[in-house]
N, C-alpha and C positions, 0 to 999 in steps of 0.2 A: 237274542239273535243279533242285536246291533254290536255286542261286544266282539264276537268272532269276526264280523265284517270289519270292525274298526282295527282289530289286530292285523288282519290281512292287508288292509290299506297301509298300515304303518310299515309292514315288511316290504311291500311293493315300493313304498316311498324311499326306503333305505337302499334298495338294490342299485339305483343309478349311482350311488356314491362309491360302489365297488369298481373303481376304474384304475387305469395305469397311474402309478405314483406321479405327483405333480412334478417332482424333480427327476425327470427321465435321465438327465445327464449322469446322476449318481449311479443309476442302474447300469447304464452303458459303460461307465468307467469301471465299475466293479466287474462286469462281465469281461471287459477287455483285459483287466489285470488277471482275472482267473485264467483266461486263455494263454496269456503270455508267461505267467509265473507259476501256474499250477498244472494246467492240462498239457502244455507242450513239454515241460520237463518230465512230467509223468510218463510220457511216451518212451523215454530212454530207459526207464527201469525195466519194464517187461521185455524190451528189446535185448538188453544185456542178459537177462535171465533166460530168455529163449535161446540165445547163443550158447549159454552154459549148458542147457539141456541137450542141445545138439552135440556138444563136446562130450558130455557124460555118456551118451548113447552111441558114441563112436560113429558119427555120420559118415566119416571118410571110408568106412568099411561096409556101408550099406548103400543108401541112395547116392552118396558121394557128390560128384560135381553137379549133377542135375538138380538135386534139391538145394544145394548151396547157391546155384545160379538163380533159382526161384526166389530164395531169400533176398538176394540183391535186387531182383526185380520188384519185390514188394516194398523194399526200402525206397526205391526210386519212385514208386507209385505214391508213396506217402510224402517223400521229400520234395518232389516237384511242386505240389500245391502249397506246401508249407513255405517254400522259398517265394512263391508268387505272393502269398498273403503278407509275408514279412516285408517284401520289397516294393510291391505294386499296389496301386489303388484297387480296392475290391469293386469290381463291376461285373456285368453279365458274363464277360469272357472268363474272368477268374472263377466265378461261381460255377460256370460250365465245366471248366477244367477240374475243379474240386469234386463236383458230382460224378464226373466220369472216372476220376481217379479212385473214389470210394468204391464205385461199382467194380472197377477193374481189380482193386485190391481184394474185394470179397471173393471174386471168381478165382483169383490167383491163390488165395488162402485155401480154398477147397482143393485146388490142384496140388498145392504143397503137401497137405495132409495125405492125399491119395498117393502121392509119390513116396512119401515116407513109409506108409503102411505097406504098399506094394513091394517095397524094397526089403521089408523085414525089419526095419528099424523100429524099436519100441517107442511109441509115443505115449509117455506116461500121463496119468491124470493131471499131475502138476503142470506138465507142458501144455495140455489141452486147456487148462485154466488160464495159463499165461496167454495163450492164443486168443482167449475171449477178450482180454484187455487190448491186445494189439488190433483186434478187429473192431472193437467198440470205440476206441479213442478217436480214430479218424472221423467216424460218423458223428460223435459228440462235438468235435471241433467244427465240422462243416455246418452242422445245424445251428450251433451257437453263433457262428459268423453270419449265417443267413439271417438270424434274428437281429443282429446288429446292423445289417444292411438290407432291411426288408424292402426299401424302395428299389434297390438294385435287383432284388428277387422278383419284384413286380415287373420291372422292365424285362427281365429274362423271360418270365412267363408270357408276357405280351409280345416278346421278340421285337421290342421297340427301343427307343432311346437314340436312334441314329447310329451312324458308323462309329462315332467316337466312343460310344458305350461298349463297343466290342473290341477296342484296342487296348493293349497293355500299356499302362502309364506308370512311371515311378511315383511313389507316394509324395504328395505335396508336403507332408510333414513326416519325414523319415523317422523310423524308430532310432533310439540312441545307438551310437556306434558300438559302445561297450556291450550292450545287450546282444546285438547281432554277432559280435565277435564271440561272445559266450556261447551262443547257439551253434555257431560254426565249429567252435572247439569241441562242443559236446557231440556234434554229429560225427566229427572226425575221430574223436577219442573213444566214443561209446558205441558207434555204429559202424563206421567205415573200417576202422582197424580190426575190431573183432571179427566182423564178417569177411573182411579181406583175408584175415588169417585162416578162417574156416575154409574159404575157397582154395587157398594155397595148400592147405593140409589135404584137402580132397584131391586136388590135382596130383600132388606128390604120391598119394596112396594109389591113385589110378595108374600112374606111371610105373610104380613098383609092381603092381599086379600084372601089367602088360609085359614087363621084362621077365617076370617070373614064369 
Protein backbone atom coordinates (compact mmCIF):
# COMPACT_ATOMS: atom_id res chain seq x y z
CA UNK A 1 0.00 0.00 0.00
CA UNK A 2 2.86 2.37 0.76
CA UNK A 3 4.41 1.98 -2.69
CA UNK A 4 1.43 3.40 -4.67
CA UNK A 5 1.11 6.25 -2.19
CA UNK A 6 4.81 6.97 -2.48
CA UNK A 7 4.59 7.03 -6.28
CA UNK A 8 1.62 9.40 -6.11
CA UNK A 9 3.55 11.73 -3.79
CA UNK A 10 6.46 11.78 -6.24
CA UNK A 11 4.14 12.69 -9.13
CA UNK A 12 2.58 15.51 -7.11
CA UNK A 13 6.03 16.73 -6.13
CA UNK A 14 7.09 16.92 -9.78
CA UNK A 15 4.02 18.86 -10.96
CA UNK A 16 5.11 22.27 -9.56
CA UNK A 17 8.23 22.08 -11.75
CA UNK A 18 6.04 22.28 -14.89
CA UNK A 19 6.04 26.07 -15.14
CA UNK A 20 6.78 28.81 -17.63
CA UNK A 21 10.41 28.55 -18.85
CA UNK A 22 12.87 30.51 -16.73
CA UNK A 23 14.08 32.57 -19.66
CA UNK A 24 10.76 34.06 -20.76
CA UNK A 25 12.58 36.60 -22.91
CA UNK A 26 13.59 33.87 -25.38
CA UNK A 27 9.96 32.76 -25.76
CA UNK A 28 8.78 36.34 -26.27
CA UNK A 29 11.54 37.02 -28.79
CA UNK A 30 10.72 33.86 -30.74
CA UNK A 31 7.01 34.74 -30.76
CA UNK A 32 7.73 38.27 -31.95
CA UNK A 33 9.96 37.00 -34.75
CA UNK A 34 7.26 34.53 -35.73
CA UNK A 35 4.72 37.33 -35.98
CA UNK A 36 6.98 39.66 -37.95
CA UNK A 37 8.72 37.26 -40.29
CA UNK A 38 6.29 34.33 -40.66
CA UNK A 39 2.67 35.16 -39.87
CA UNK A 40 2.53 38.64 -41.40
CA UNK A 41 4.25 37.65 -44.68
CA UNK A 42 2.01 34.57 -44.81
CA UNK A 43 -1.04 36.86 -45.01
CA UNK A 44 0.03 38.11 -48.43
CA UNK A 45 0.09 34.66 -50.03
CA UNK A 46 -3.63 33.76 -49.68
CA UNK A 47 -4.46 37.38 -50.45
CA UNK A 48 -2.86 37.12 -53.89
CA UNK A 49 -4.30 33.64 -54.48
CA UNK A 50 -7.79 34.88 -53.62
CA UNK A 51 -7.45 37.75 -56.12
CA UNK A 52 -6.42 35.22 -58.76
CA UNK A 53 -9.50 33.11 -58.04
CA UNK A 54 -11.70 36.18 -58.49
CA UNK A 55 -10.03 36.82 -61.81
CA UNK A 56 -10.41 33.20 -62.97
CA UNK A 57 -14.12 33.24 -62.21
CA UNK A 58 -14.65 36.59 -63.98
CA UNK A 59 -15.86 38.59 -61.01
CA UNK A 60 -16.43 41.61 -63.26
CA UNK A 61 -19.31 39.78 -64.99
CA UNK A 62 -21.05 38.59 -61.82
CA UNK A 63 -20.89 40.33 -58.42
CA UNK A 64 -18.72 43.03 -59.93
CA UNK A 65 -18.15 46.31 -58.15
CA UNK A 66 -20.05 45.36 -55.00
CA UNK A 67 -17.96 42.30 -54.20
CA UNK A 68 -14.73 44.02 -55.19
CA UNK A 69 -15.54 46.89 -52.84
CA UNK A 70 -16.19 44.36 -50.06
CA UNK A 71 -12.72 42.91 -50.68
CA UNK A 72 -11.17 46.33 -50.22
CA UNK A 73 -13.16 46.78 -47.02
CA UNK A 74 -11.80 43.51 -45.65
CA UNK A 75 -8.25 44.54 -46.53
CA UNK A 76 -8.77 47.77 -44.61
CA UNK A 77 -10.17 45.86 -41.63
CA UNK A 78 -6.96 43.84 -41.50
CA UNK A 79 -4.56 46.57 -42.57
CA UNK A 80 -5.56 49.14 -39.95
CA UNK A 81 -4.72 47.02 -36.89
CA UNK A 82 -1.53 45.80 -38.57
CA UNK A 83 -0.41 49.40 -39.02
CA UNK A 84 -1.23 50.22 -35.41
CA UNK A 85 0.75 47.25 -34.07
CA UNK A 86 3.75 48.01 -36.27
CA UNK A 87 3.88 51.70 -35.43
CA UNK A 88 2.30 52.16 -31.99
CA UNK A 89 2.74 50.81 -28.49
CA UNK A 90 0.33 47.94 -27.84
CA UNK A 91 -2.08 49.11 -25.14
CA UNK A 92 -5.79 48.62 -24.37
CA UNK A 93 -6.74 51.02 -27.16
CA UNK A 94 -4.79 49.08 -29.79
CA UNK A 95 -6.04 45.75 -28.46
CA UNK A 96 -9.62 47.01 -28.65
CA UNK A 97 -9.17 48.10 -32.27
CA UNK A 98 -7.69 44.69 -33.07
CA UNK A 99 -10.54 42.77 -31.46
CA UNK A 100 -13.19 44.90 -33.17
CA UNK A 101 -11.40 44.59 -36.50
CA UNK A 102 -11.29 40.79 -36.26
CA UNK A 103 -15.01 40.69 -35.47
CA UNK A 104 -15.81 43.07 -38.31
CA UNK A 105 -13.62 41.07 -40.69
CA UNK A 106 -15.47 37.86 -39.87
CA UNK A 107 -18.85 39.50 -40.45
CA UNK A 108 -17.66 41.04 -43.72
CA UNK A 109 -16.29 37.68 -44.87
CA UNK A 110 -19.77 36.17 -44.54
CA UNK A 111 -21.21 39.10 -46.48
CA UNK A 112 -18.56 38.61 -49.14
CA UNK A 113 -19.33 34.94 -49.75
CA UNK A 114 -23.09 35.58 -49.75
CA UNK A 115 -22.64 38.35 -52.31
CA UNK A 116 -20.57 36.09 -54.54
CA UNK A 117 -23.01 33.17 -54.35
CA UNK A 118 -26.09 35.34 -54.86
CA UNK A 119 -24.51 36.86 -57.97
CA UNK A 120 -23.93 33.47 -59.54
CA UNK A 121 -20.14 33.62 -59.33
CA UNK A 122 -18.70 30.17 -58.76
CA UNK A 123 -16.88 30.01 -55.43
CA UNK A 124 -14.73 26.95 -55.95
CA UNK A 125 -13.50 24.68 -53.15
CA UNK A 126 -9.96 26.00 -53.52
CA UNK A 127 -11.22 29.56 -53.03
CA UNK A 128 -13.15 28.51 -49.94
CA UNK A 129 -9.97 26.92 -48.59
CA UNK A 130 -8.04 30.14 -49.26
CA UNK A 131 -10.74 32.03 -47.35
CA UNK A 132 -10.10 29.82 -44.33
CA UNK A 133 -6.52 31.11 -44.17
CA UNK A 134 -7.58 34.72 -44.68
CA UNK A 135 -10.06 34.42 -41.82
CA UNK A 136 -7.79 32.55 -39.40
CA UNK A 137 -4.58 34.59 -39.79
CA UNK A 138 -5.98 37.81 -38.22
CA UNK A 139 -7.30 35.80 -35.27
CA UNK A 140 -3.96 34.03 -34.84
CA UNK A 141 -2.05 37.31 -34.95
CA UNK A 142 -4.37 39.03 -32.48
CA UNK A 143 -4.23 36.22 -29.94
CA UNK A 144 -0.43 35.94 -30.21
CA UNK A 145 -0.05 39.68 -29.60
CA UNK A 146 -2.45 39.41 -26.67
CA UNK A 147 -0.21 36.72 -25.17
CA UNK A 148 2.84 38.95 -25.58
CA UNK A 149 1.04 41.86 -23.89
CA UNK A 150 -1.00 40.04 -21.26
CA UNK A 151 -0.63 42.92 -18.79
CA UNK A 152 -2.31 45.23 -21.29
CA UNK A 153 -5.04 42.64 -21.81
CA UNK A 154 -5.61 42.62 -18.07
CA UNK A 155 -5.89 46.41 -18.08
CA UNK A 156 -8.37 46.16 -20.94
CA UNK A 157 -10.53 43.63 -19.11
CA UNK A 158 -10.47 45.78 -15.98
CA UNK A 159 -11.03 48.97 -18.00
CA UNK A 160 -8.23 50.51 -15.97
CA UNK A 161 -4.78 51.93 -16.45
CA UNK A 162 -5.84 55.56 -16.64
CA UNK A 163 -6.38 57.76 -19.66
CA UNK A 164 -2.82 57.23 -20.95
CA UNK A 165 -3.49 53.52 -21.39
CA UNK A 166 -6.18 54.36 -23.94
CA UNK A 167 -4.16 56.80 -26.04
CA UNK A 168 -2.26 55.90 -29.17
CA UNK A 169 1.48 56.39 -28.74
CA UNK A 170 4.36 55.82 -31.15
CA UNK A 171 6.60 52.91 -30.26
CA UNK A 172 9.41 53.85 -27.92
CA UNK A 173 11.59 51.35 -29.78
CA UNK A 174 10.47 51.56 -33.43
CA UNK A 175 10.83 48.60 -35.72
CA UNK A 176 13.66 48.80 -38.28
CA UNK A 177 12.91 51.20 -41.11
CA UNK A 178 13.88 48.63 -43.75
CA UNK A 179 11.38 46.14 -42.31
CA UNK A 180 8.57 48.71 -42.32
CA UNK A 181 9.49 49.70 -45.87
CA UNK A 182 9.36 46.04 -46.92
CA UNK A 183 5.91 45.59 -45.39
CA UNK A 184 4.66 48.76 -47.07
CA UNK A 185 6.03 47.61 -50.43
CA UNK A 186 4.37 44.21 -50.01
CA UNK A 187 1.04 45.80 -49.14
CA UNK A 188 1.20 48.04 -52.19
CA UNK A 189 2.50 45.42 -54.61
CA UNK A 190 0.62 42.35 -53.43
CA UNK A 191 -2.62 43.81 -52.07
CA UNK A 192 -3.33 47.38 -53.19
CA UNK A 193 -2.38 46.99 -56.86
CA UNK A 194 -4.07 43.62 -57.53
CA UNK A 195 -7.29 44.52 -55.77
CA UNK A 196 -7.22 48.01 -57.25
CA UNK A 197 -6.93 46.41 -60.67
CA UNK A 198 -9.88 44.19 -59.79
CA UNK A 199 -12.03 47.17 -58.86
CA UNK A 200 -11.10 49.04 -62.05
CA UNK A 201 -11.90 45.95 -64.11
CA UNK A 202 -15.30 45.66 -62.44
CA UNK A 203 -16.09 49.35 -62.91
CA UNK A 204 -15.19 49.21 -66.61
CA UNK A 205 -17.32 46.10 -67.11
CA UNK A 206 -20.27 47.76 -65.35
CA UNK A 207 -19.92 50.83 -67.57
CA UNK A 208 -19.79 48.61 -70.65
CA UNK A 209 -23.03 46.89 -69.65
CA UNK A 210 -24.78 50.19 -68.97
CA UNK A 211 -23.82 51.52 -72.40
CA UNK A 212 -24.90 48.34 -74.10
